[in-house]
N, C-alpha and C positions, 0 to 999 in steps of 0.2 A: 305439374299436373297440379290442379287445384281442384277441391271440391267444398261444397258447402258443409258447414259442421254444425248442427242443431246443438243446443239450442240459440246458439248465437247468430242471429240474423246478419247475413251478410259478410261473416267471419270466414277468414279461410283456414283451411287445415292443410299444413304441407306434408305431401308425399315425397319423402326422401329429405335430403339436408338442405335443399335449396330450392325455391321457386319464385318467379315474377309475381309479384301481388297486385292484380286488377283493381284492388279497391285501393292502393295507397300508390298515386303517380310517380313513377321514378323510384319506387321502392323495391328492394330485394329483400325477401324473408327468409331467415334461416331460423333452423332450430337450435337453441342453445346448447344442448349438449353436443350438437357435432360441432359448434364453436369452441365450447370447451375442451374438447378433445384435441382440436387444432391447437389452440394456446398452450395445451400440456406438451403437445409434442414438439413445438417448436417454439418455445415462449422468450425466446431472446429476439423473435422478429415479429411476434404477434401483438395486438392490441387494440383497443377501441375506447372511443370517449364518446360523449353523449352528444347527439346531432341534433341542433336546433335549425341550422342552415336548410331552407327548403323543407321543412316539416311544418305540420298544423301549429306547432308551438311559436315558429318565427311568425305567424298570423297573429297569433295572441300576443305577440311583443307589442302591437299596437296599443292594447289598453295597459299592459304592465311591464313595458320596456324590459329593463336588464334586472328584472327582480329574480330571486334564487333559481325559480323554476324555469324561466326564460331566458336565461343569460348565454349568451355564447359560451363556448367551451374557451378557457383562459381570459374570458372579460375579467378586467380586474376587480369592479365594483362586487363581481361574485365573492372573490376571495376575501375582501374586506367585510363584507356583510356576514359572509358564514362565520368568518374568525370571530367577528364582534357579537352574533346572535348564537352560539353555539352554547354559551354557557347559561342561557335562558332555557335551554331544554335538558338541563342536568336533572337525575332524578328526584334531587331535594325540592327544586322549583316545581316539578310536576307533582311531588306528593302534598307539597303546599296548596296546590290549586284545587285539592279535593273537596272542602267545604263549598266553595263557588261553584265547581263542577256539580257538586248534589244538589245545590240549590235551584239550579237551571233545571238539573235532572227533575228536580220534584214538579217545576212548572209544565211539562208534558204529562207527566202522571195525573195531575191534579186535574188536567183540561180534560185527559181521556175519560177520567172518572167522573165529572160532572156532565159530559156529555150522554153517558150511560151505554149500555150494551146494544142499543138498536140503531145507533149511528155507526155508519160503514166508515172508517179512515183511510185515507191513502197515507201509510206511515211514511213513505219517503218524504212527502212535504213536511210532515210534523218533524220527522228527522233531520230534516235540511235545517228546520230553525233551531233546534238543539246545538246541533253542530254550529250552524253560524253563529248563535249568541254566545256558545262557550269558545269560540276562537278569539270573537271580538272581545269578550271580557278578558282572555288571556293576553293577547297582545298588545291592547291599548286601555284596558280597565273599563272599557265603555259598554253599557247594555243597551243593546237593541230594541230589547223586550218584544220581541216580535210574537211571543204568545199571546199578548195581550192585544193584537190586532187581527182583524178578521182577515185580512188578505196578507200575503208575502209581504215584507218589507220591499220598498222600492229598488233597492240596492240589489238584494237577491232577484229580484224578476229582470233589471238590467242586466246582470251578471250572466242569467242563463242565457239571455238573448244573444250578447255578446260573445258568449262560449260557443253557441250553437251557429252563429254565423260565421265565425272565425274558422270552424272545421269545415262550412262549407265554401268559403273564399279561397281555401287551400287547393279546392277541387275546380275552382271555375277559371277559364281563361280570363286575363287581365281585361280583354276587349269586351268580353260580356259584362264583367263588374262595372265596368265605367257607364253602362247604360241603366243600372239597376239604382236609379236616384233616389226612390222613395228608401230601398233598403239601405243604401248608402246613408243617407241622413239619421235613418234609427240607430245604424251602428255607432256613428260619431256622437248621437245623444246618449246612447248608453254610457260610452266611454267617459262624455263628460259629467254623466251622474255620478258614476263610480269615482271620479276624479276629485268632483267637488264634496262628495260627502267626507272622502279620506283627507284632502286639503284641509278642510274646516275643523276636523278632529287634530291634525296636526298644529293648526294655528291655535286652536284652543289651549291644546296642551303647553304651547310656548309661552302663553299670556298666563296660564292659570297651571303652573307646575304641579304634579302631586309627590309631595312632602315623601321621601324615602320610597317612592315607586320604584320597581326594579321590572317593569314590565317590559316587554318587547320596544314599544314605542319610546319610554325614556333611555333604553339601551342604545337605540338607533339615534336619539338627539345628542346624547351626553358620551357615548362609548367612544373609544377608540382602537383603531387595529392594533393588537399587539406586534405586529410585523412591521407595518408601514408608518404607523402614527397616524394614519387619516382618520377621518371619520366619515359619515354618509352625507351626501346633499339631500336635501329637502324633495328633489325627484326622484330621488333613489328610494328614500325612505317610504314616498308615496307607493312607488312600484312594489316594495317589499309587503307592505299592508295590505295592498289589494290582492298581491300572491295569497298571503296568509288565508285573508277571507276567502277566495277561491278553492285554494287547494285545500285547506283546513276544514272546509264543510262537505266538500264534494266526495271525497274518499270515504268518512267516516259515515256519512249518510247512506251512500251506496253499500258498505259493507254490512251494516245493521239491518238495511232493507232485505238484502240478500239472503241473510241469517235467518231471519222471521219468515221468508218464502219458504227456505228449506225445514226448518223447525215445523211449520204447519202442515207442511206436506209430507211429514214422516213423524207419524205419533209415537213410534218407540223412542227415537232420538229426542222428541219433544219431553216425552214423560224422563227420561233419563236425566235432561238439563233440569226440569223443575223439581227432580228428585234431589238433586245436588244442591241446588239453591235452597231449598227447604232444610235440608240439613244443615248446611254449612250457616246460612242466616236466621233459620227460623222466623220468629216476628220481631228480631232485631232489627235496627236501621243498619244499613250497610256502612262498613267503617273499611279503611284501608288494610286492617289486618286479614279481613275477609278476602280480597281479591287473589292473593296467592293461592289460596284454598280453591278456587273456582276452576279447576283444572280442565272439566268438560266444558266450562263456558268458551276457556281458551280455546280448546279443540274445536268447536262450533265454529268459532270466527275464524280460524284457520282454513279450515274446510270449507266454507263459504268463499273466502278469499279465492283459494284453491282453484274452484271451480268457476268464479266469476272475479277475477282481478279487476279492479275498478280502472285499470290502465292495461287492457290487452296486450299492449306491444310497447316496446321502447324502442327509439331510434337512436342509432348509433353509426358512428363512422370509423373506418380503420386509419391508424396514426401512420400507417405507410403508403407509399405511393402505388405500391403494386406487389399483391400478394396471391398465393393459389392456396386454397384450401384441399387438402386431401390430394393433391395433384391432378385435380378435377376443375373446381369452381374457383375461377379468378375474381377476385375483388381489389378494390384500389381506394385512394382517399377520393376520388369522387363520387363514390358508390354511397348510396343512403341504405343503410341496411337496417332490418328491424329483428329485434328479439321477439319471437312469438312467444310471449309470457303464456297465453291462453292454451296454446298447443303445448307447451312445456308442462303445463300443471294437470294435462290429461294424457300423459304419455305412458301407455300401458307398461312398458319396459320398467317404470320406476314404481308405479300406483297400481299395477295390477290389473287384471282382465275388468275389474269394477271400478276401472278409472272415471267413469262417467257416473257414478253414483256417489250420492252424500252419505259419507260414513267416518264420523268425527273418531271414530275409535282408531283410525288409521294415523293419528296425530298423538295418542298418550302412549303412556309406558315406555317412553324413550325411541317410539318409533320414529317421531319427528326429528329427533336431534341424529338419528341414525342414516337419516336419508343423504343420498348422492349431494354433493355441493352443487348449489344452483338449482335444486329440485324444485324449491318453492320459493320464487322469487318476487316479494312484493315491495311497494314504496320505493322504486327506482331502483339505480344502478351505482354500485361503488360510491364514490366520494360525492356524487351528484343524488345519492339516495335523499330519501325525504326526511327532513331534518325534524319534523315534528310527530314522527312515528310514534315516541313513548306516549304523548298527550292523547292522540287518537285511539292508541289500544287500551289505556287507562279509562277513556271515555265510553268506548264501546263495551268493555266488560261491566263498567258502572250501568250502563243503560239495559242490558241483558238480565244482569241480577235482580235489579229494581223491577223491571217489567215483568219478570215472569215471577217475582215473590208476590206480586199484586194483583195479577190478572190471569185469566184464561184467555187463549186467542183461538179463535176461527175465522176460516176464509169466508168473506161476502159470497165468492161464487166458487162453489166448491169444484167446479169443471176447469178453473182456472190452470192455465199452463204458463210458464214464465215467458214473459215478453219483453225486449230490452229496449231502453232509450239512451241516447248518447250526447251529452254536451260535452264537458272535458273528460269526464269518465263515465262509465257504463252504469245505469241503474235499472230497476225493474219499471216496468209500464202496466200501467193500468191495474195494478197491484192493491186490492182492498181488503181490511180485515175489521172484524168486530172485537171489543176488549169487554171481557166480562169480569168485573172485581170479584176476587175471590173471597170466600165466605171467611169473616174474621180476621181479613187481610187489610188493614187500614193503612192509610200512607201516614206514616209518622211525621213528626215535625223534624226537618233535616237541618237548616240552617245552625251553625253554632257548633257542631259536632267535631270532636276531637279528630284532627286529622291523621294523627300516629301514635304510636306508644315509643316511637324512637325519642331520644335525647333532641331537644329542638336544635336544628343547625346541624344536624347530622346523619349522612348518608348510610344506609345499611349496607355494608359491604356484600358482594356476590358470595365471597368465600364463606360467610357465615352460613349464608343458605346451602351450600354445599355441604357443609359440617355439621347441619342441625343445630349448631351452638345456640340460634337464636330463640330455639324451641325449650331450651333447657331451663333449670332452676339454680338459683343462687343469686349472689350480689352481683350485680351489673359490673363489667369491666371493658372499659372502651382502651383496645390498643391500636394507637397510631404509627405509622410508620412515613418517613421520608427517604425515599430511596431511587438512585437511578439504574444502580445494576442489578440490583435485585436482593443483595445481601441482607440488609436493614429488612427488607420486606419478609425474608424467609426467618429472620429472627423474630420479627413480631408474629409469624406464621406460628413460631414455636410455642411462643407465649399464649395465644391463642389456644393452641392443641392442648398445652399442660392445663388450662386455666379451670375446666371442669374438675379435674382431681382433687382442685384445692378450694372447690366450692364457691367457684364464680361463672357466670354466664356472660361469656366475651362477644362483644362485637369489635369487628376489626376493619380499618379503611384507612385510606392516605390521610396525610397531615391535612390536605386543602379539601379535604371531604368535609371538614369543618366550616361551615359557612360564616359562624359567628361564634367567635372565641369564648366570647362573654358568656356564652350558654353550654360552656362544659359541663358535662352532668358532676352534679356534686352527690349523687347517691352511690357512687361507687368509685373505683380509683379510674386514674387515667394514664396508662403506660406509653411513653412517646418512644419510639427508637428510631434514630435518624443519623443520616451522615453528612457531611459537607461536601458539595460540588466545588472545587477550586475556591474555597473560602466562601462559596455562595449555597444558599439551601438548595436541595433539590428540586427537580422540576415540579414536584408534586408536593413540596411542602412551603412553597414562596409565600403564597397568600396567609397561609397561617403564621408563618415569622413576620412579615410586614404586619399582620394584625397584632401580634403580642407587641412588636417594636412601637406601634404608633399608640397603644393605650397610654393613660396617665397614671403613675403608679400612685400617685396619691389617692385616689379614688377605691383604689382596691378592688377591680371588677372581678378578680378570680379568687375572692374570700370565698373558702367553702370547698374549693377544688383540691383533690389530694394526687398527688401525682408522681412518678418515677420516669427518671430518664436514663437511655443508654444511648451513647456516641460511638460511633466508626469513623475513623480517620486514618490517615497517613502521616508517619512522623517526617517523611520526607518533606512535606510541606510545612516546615516548621511554623512560617509565620502564620498559617491558618489553620494549623492543627486542632481539631475538634472545635473550630470557631463557631459552628451552627449547634451543636449539642450544648455547649457552654452557654451560648444566648438564649437558647430554650429554656434550659435549667435555673439560668439567672434570673431571665425576666419573668417566669412564673411565678418565682419565688417574691419577687419586687412586688409583681401584682397580685399579693395577697393568697396565692396558693400555699399549700404545703406538700414541702418534700416528704415523702415517705421512706427514702433509702438513697443513699449518696449515689450520685451518679456514676453509672459505669462507662468503661472506655476500653475499646479495643483496636489496635493498631493494623490496619490492612497492610500495611508495608511491611509486617513481620510474620511471623509464623503462629501468633499466640490469639489471632482475632476470634476464631470460635471457642477457644478455651476462656478466654477473658468473658464472652458472652455467658458460657455456661456457669462459670465462677458468680458471676452479677446475679444471674437467675435465681441460683440457690440463695442469695440474701432477699432476693424480690418476695417470694413466696412468705417466708416468715413475716417481713413487714407488713405485707399488705393483710396477712391473715390476722396479725395483731391488731392492724388499725380496723378490720371490718370482722372480726370475730368468726371468721369460716373455719371449717374444718380442715384437717390435715389430709393429705392425700392415703388412699389405702393402702395397706400392706399387699406385696405382691404375693401370687399363689405359689405355689410348689413348683410350677413351670416358671415363675417368674414374670408372669405376665398382669399388667395392671388389667383393671376393668375398662378401662378407656383404651387400652390400646387396640390397633387395628387386628381384626379377625381375618385371616387370610383361609380361603376355603379352596383347595385345588380343584377345578372343575374340568380339566383336560385341556384336549388341545385347544382404538386406533387412536392419533393422539390429539387430544381433545384439549381446547384451552382452559385449562385448571392452573396454570401456572400464574395466573394473576398479571398477565402482560396485556391488556385488551388494546393496545396500541400496535401491537406486532401484526403486520398483514404477509400477506405471500409475495416474495420477491422472487428472482430468477438468476442464476449464474449464466453469465454470457460470455465471460473469459477468465481464463486462469493460468497463469504461466510463472517459471521461476525467473527470479533478477539476478541469481548470484551465480557463479562458476561452480563446476562440479567439485566435492570435496570440502565447499565452505558451508559455514551455517546458513541454512536455507532461508531466504527471504523471497517472497511471492508478490504478483499484483494480481487483484481479483477484482472483477467487475460484475456489478448487478444491475439488471434492470428493474427499477423500483416501480411499486403499483401506482397507478393512476392518481395523481392528484398529492404523491408525496413528494414534498420539494424540501431542499436543504442549502445550505450556504456554505463555502469554504470554512474549514476550522469547526464544524459541527461533528458529532459523532454518528457513527451508524452502528447500531445495537444489533446483536444477533444471539439466537436461541440456539445453540448447538445441541449436536447428539453425543452420546460418550463414545469413544473408539469402539470399533467391532471386537478388537482383541481384548478389551477390559470387561464388554458384557460376555464374551464367550469365557472368560474367567469366571466369572458370576455364576452362570449356567454350568460347568464343569465342577465348581464346587458343590453345587447343590444337587448335583446328577440330573439337570432337568433340560427337556429341549427349549428352544427357543418359541416355539409355537404354542407350548403349555400355556394354559390360560388360567387366570384366578380371579377371584370375585373379592373385592376388599371391602369389608364394612368399618364404618368408623363411628364412634360416639362424639367425635370432637373434630372441629375444621381441619381439613387437609388438602393438599393440593393433589391427591392421587384421585383418579376416577374410580370412583365408588359405586356399589350396587350394580355393576355390569361386568361382564367379562372381559379381561384384557389381557393380551399376552405378556409374558416374561420379556420376550426380547422389546416389545414397546415400553415397558415399565422402566428395565435396565438402560434402552437408550435414550430415553427422552426426559424421564420425570424426575431422575434422582443422580445425586454428584457422587458417582463412584470413587473416585479419586481422590475425595475430600480427606485431608489430614484428621487424624482422630483427635479428638479432644479428651479431657480428663473424664467428662460425662461418659463419652462413647466407652473408654476403657472399663469403668465401673460397670456398665451395663453388660458388656463383652464378659468380663471374667464372671459373672453369677452364672455363665453356661459351662465354665472351666471346670475340668475334672476336680474331685476335693482332694486327690492325692496321686502319687506315683510321680514318674521322672518327668512327666512334661508339666505338672502342677509346680514341682520345684524349679524348673525351667522359668516358666510362667512368673513365678513369684519373684525370680532373681530380675527378670525383664521387667515387672512392675517395680520393682525397687528403685531402678534406673530408668523409669520411663522417661523423666526429660532428656536424656541424651540418647536413649535407644528407640524412643517413640517419636517423642514430638519433634526433636529438632531433626530426626530422619525423615520426618512428616510421613508416618505410615499409615494408612489407610487402613479402616475396618477389614477391607479384602485381604491386606497384605498379612495381617494378623491371623486371619483364619485359615489362609493358605499355609503359612509357617508351623501354625499347630493345629492340626486336623481334629484333634480332641476336643476342641471346643466347638460345641454343636448349639449353634445359635440358630433357632428357628425361621423360617423365611419370612415370616410377619414380623419377627423383631430386627431381622437383617434390614427390611424396607424401613422399619421405622427409625432406624440409627442413621439412615442416610438422610441429608438435607435435601430438598427440592433443587430441581436445575435452573441455575441462574444465568441471565444473560449476561453477554460478554459484551463491551464498548471499545470501538475501534475509531481513531481518528479518520475522517474523509479524506481521501487523497486525489480528489477531482474537485473540476468546477462546474457546474450547471451548467454554465455559459458554453461549456464545450459540448456539452449531451445533457440536457435537462432531464432525459429519462434513466440516465445511468449514473451509478456511483462507484467510485472505485476506492480500494483499499491497498495498503502497502503492509505486510507484516511478517513478523519472524514466526519461523515455524521452530515450536518448543519443544525437542526432544534431548535425551541425555540419559547416561547411567542414573538410576534412582539412588537417593542418598540413602537408603537402607542398605546398598550393596547388592540388592537381588533384582534383576531384571531392569526394565527401561522405563524411565518416566516419560510419558506421551502427556503433551498439554490437550486439553480437551477441545478448546475452541480453534487453536491455529492448525491443529490436525484435523478437526472436522473441515475448516475451510480449505485446507490442502488438498483435500480429497475429493472437494466439489467437481463438479464436471458441467461444462455448458448444458443447461437445460435443467441443471437440477433446482428444484423450489428450495427457498430459505425463507424462515421465518424473522422478518427484519423490521426496524423502525428507524426513523431519524432523532435524534436527541439533540438539540442545542446545546452547544457548550457555553461558557461563561460570557457574558457580554463582551468584553474586552479582545477575547481571542477570536476577532474577526478583522477580515480587512476593513482599514478605514473608508468611510462612505465617499471621502473627497480621492477618487482614483490618482489624482497628481501627490498625494501625499507619498513620500519615501518611506520603504518599510526594509529593515534589518533581521533577518533571521538566523537561528543557529540552531543547528540540529546535527545529529549523528546517527549512522545505521538506517533502520526505518522509520525512526523519529522523522525522516524526510517528510512523512505522509502528509501532514497538514500544510506545509511548505509547499510540497508541488500542486494541493490544490489552490493555494494563493497565487502561485505563478502561473498555474494554467488560467487563472481567471484573469491574470494581468495580460496574458497573452491575447489572449481573446478581447480584450478591451484594446489591445494595442491595434490587431489586426482588424479592427473595425474602425480606425481611424483615430481613435482617441488620444490624446496626450495623458502618459501615464507616469507616474513618480519613478525614480530610481529605486533598484531592489537590489540588497545584497544578501547573499547567500553564503554563511558561514557552514560547511559539512564536513563532517567526518567519517572516515572509515578506515580500515586497515590496510587494504591493498587496492591501489586503482585499476588494476587489471582484472581483479576477481570480485570485489563487492562495490564499486562504485555505481550505485543504483541509477536508473535512468540515465546514464552516462552520455548518450547519443541525444536524447531528447532535451537535455540540460544543456548541451552544447549549442543545440539548433534554437534554444530559446536565447541563450546569451548572444549569439550571432544577430539575433533579430532584434536585440537591445533590451529585452524585458528583463534582464537579470545579470548580474556581475558574480561571477562564481569565486568564492576563495577557501578551497578544500584544503584540508588537513589529513595526510596520510601517514598513521602511527609507524607503520612497518616501513615506510619510504618516505621520511620527511623529507628527503632530499627533492622529490617530486613536488613539495608543497612549500618552497621557500624555509626549509629546513624545520618546518613545525609539524609537531607530532600531533597535539591534538586542537581542538577548535579554541579553547582559550588562548593558546599559542597563537595561532594564526590572527583572533581578535587584536591581541596585544600587539603583534607585528603590523597590523592594518589599522590600528587605533586612528589615525590622523584621518585615514578616508572613513572610517565608521563616524568619527566626530562629525566632521563636515562644518561647515557655516554654521554660527550658531543662528541665523535666522531662518534655518530648515526646519521644519518640526519633524522628527521621526518616530515612526511606531516600530517597537522591538517584540520579535516574539522567538521564544526558547524552548526547543523540544529536546530532551535527551535521548539516547539510542533505545530507551524502553518503550517507546510511544506504542500503545495500544498492546503491549505485552508485559509479561511479570518476569520476574527472575526464574531462571530453572533451577529444578534441583541439584543441576550438576556444578552450579556456579556459586560461590560464597554469597554474593546479594549486589549483583552489577547496579542495582538503583544506587546503593549508598555510594558505590565508586562516582557514577555520574554526577550525583548529589554534591560530593565533595568538588568535583569539576566544575560544575555550576557555581557555586558558593566562590571558589579561585576565580573563574572567570568574573562574577560579579565585583568580586575585590577590585580585580584589574580594570575592570571596566569605570569604579569611581574612582580609582586613583589616577587614570588617564584624563578624569575631567570630562568623559563622555556625558556620567550622570548630570553634571551640571547644566548641560545643554538640553537634555530631553527627557531626562528621568519622569518628569510631569507625566509625561505620554508612554513610558516604558510599560508594558504588558508582558511579564515573563510567568511562564507556565512549566512546569515540570510533571510531565506525564508520565506515572509509573504505572 
């Protein structure tokens, strides 16, 4: 059943979860909540991607080809262009455009002022000029100057006709279309005009390049895809530019026009917005600092977009051949499905009985953030979402602010009711207004204004906004981190959290958030905390490290910068131990910067990483305070609470993205089973369905954001005698990864936001002892324990909770306990599959870590491995792909032989390599020889993937060389991998003419040594070193060491 749904002329409202749409030939319209419900109920089988085939967008391809908006799903140029262009839409690039955007903004204001209050304007037309000129300047540094022409630029006119005709063509029979000669001729002429204009601009840029330009056109002409190394053809650059000019002006102009209509039609809302703008801006020109404070303006835009989304529907298609929704509606890959965004945005079950009303207040005070997922869906879907959304949003806020600051607005026809017109998007039709300059509100000079108060080239981190540090006072402090697993980011968070107490005003971000290293701040210290990633910079520090490496020391480009560095490394990688922290520290000094404190170092392979950081931080603050003459931290009050400590209020009886892992998205567990025999240490195989658009290669990592074991959460709740559903409200005067200023349950806090099992540090112990009794038997026992803390606490890896349970007289308040715990970290596992086998799924092979706690009390339970072990098919998981080091991938030449060494769950990446080779072999390609040296204790109980490997060996994809430590008689007398390598050294070496790529993975791949073991990683390292010595002595190194890639993953 379908009915008309005013005020949308011709739009259908779907009653029930599914309906045939009479307005979209061949389409079936679904309510997205229904689709979402089905996706959650059977996520292992459900999935949709953008549909271009058979949709109006396919007709638009006549003019824009395989541009970002109209590319087919999986089309190669989409991926290349998207990866090249994404950096151009980063926060700092958009912030840097503020003066130019404000310049164009001033042109529309000057036009309206000069024409006077008696002229009736069509705001949609002028806002189209505004958006068109802005996107042209942003994409190719070209000014169309459309406000200086009486008529719209020919490009816009042709573009509008082209889009309108494309929409009609999708509905016409081809036989009818062929007879419409005049229409067809105009259509081709419009396409030619757009093409000619853009081609001329491209040709001019090639012959007259703009020195130092980083606009989109320069990126497309010069940029290379970081994944494939390919660039964009001139034809595709043309398509991308036309795409940006179309999409970039259509949505912004429509959004602003609808916002103006609703505002002039609702006097109270109008007055509220104008009051906010007067309060925030006053008579001052708009600056970037004003924009975050215009919260009601943002709510107005969101509400206008809710009621009138520029694209009222999204075309999708199922990735499966056949599925059934709710046991009732059958859909398949041949179906063109439509997500009814317009209906979704007016769903009374979400928006209430007044869903049809314009009420921006529903978007304020946390209500917008608390909406059910996908309730407000704009700018596309998933990875095919609008790449330019941040630019459009900044442009829209700026226009509303400057317009309402300078003008009063009234309708030309007070009886006007909203009518719609549609090209690519929907806009108001026949909507006209009068603009009356407000008394005393003159349009001030705009060009040349400062875009931001931030240090040049630095993006302000979202975490600072959360902690309100950016609003504080004190000496500026920039805290930068390079982190893959989240540990160094957590350390950086700790420095930023402590900074206000020492008189500093912190800003925090990844090292790569600094776009120009030469512009590091000179008015305050820079603290850098970074790790090495297999001897290479972490993913979010690559550009920073490259930048300081490329600088010329003789020029002293960093003179005046004062810095401190802390590095995390793993001593098991002796050759690259602390390589990146050392490099950063030494290069900064060579380049003229001043070191304020000796570099700190922490060994992630041992037990003292966190204690090492605490010790270094104690030396950091006095050094920074001395250099910048800041105040010391205040003393504690009688309860031992610092003034910047979190204040926790128990308010009575969800997991937001506050842990600064923006690339994590929701995947789904589809398979989970044990690989080992009963009674043996548990190793498991788990498989995830990846989110749409997430890609990986064999050798990459899958990062997981786990939850604490339920038994650990129960222990905490029992200790504090509270129920899990009890809610608390957290207030913090410094940056924090905890959800602040909103109720959250203790169950959620202790499950997902903090590390309950983190071993104590000396700093933790000092803090806990402030709450211990001053006298009595327990105090005496505590004094003895503290005196032997190294052996009794730190070496036994006691957590704060362990100590509190052992000594109940220590009354640490709830707020202080939460503060003592570090943020939940991501865990990284080697991928155990190949996308050639199933591009949508990714597998892991991992050991489940359990065993007696070193403290002698209770059982140690590994957080991540036990979290994974208990996942069931259908469970959602927060995950992301992280690339491994460049050399830990298969060679591009599939005919090149590979030799692999591993043991236990270290088989994970090797299985991925072999699965990739098997798929290549079964596709008829010639593949190189593969040797797998694999170790385990008992072939009957721990031989992982035994049948699968045997089948691959039978296929000719791999030669297996196992070593069984408990049954060496079954492996040629060899107990360990290095013994088997020595025995088969002639096979490994091969002819000198054959290049070989080597990979080595010990048995702790993807895991860490458990508390019940002295340190297996060290044993493995000795074995690996022994293996390497034997390899060299056998002469193998002389054959192929130049191409040998050996990685120890601990």
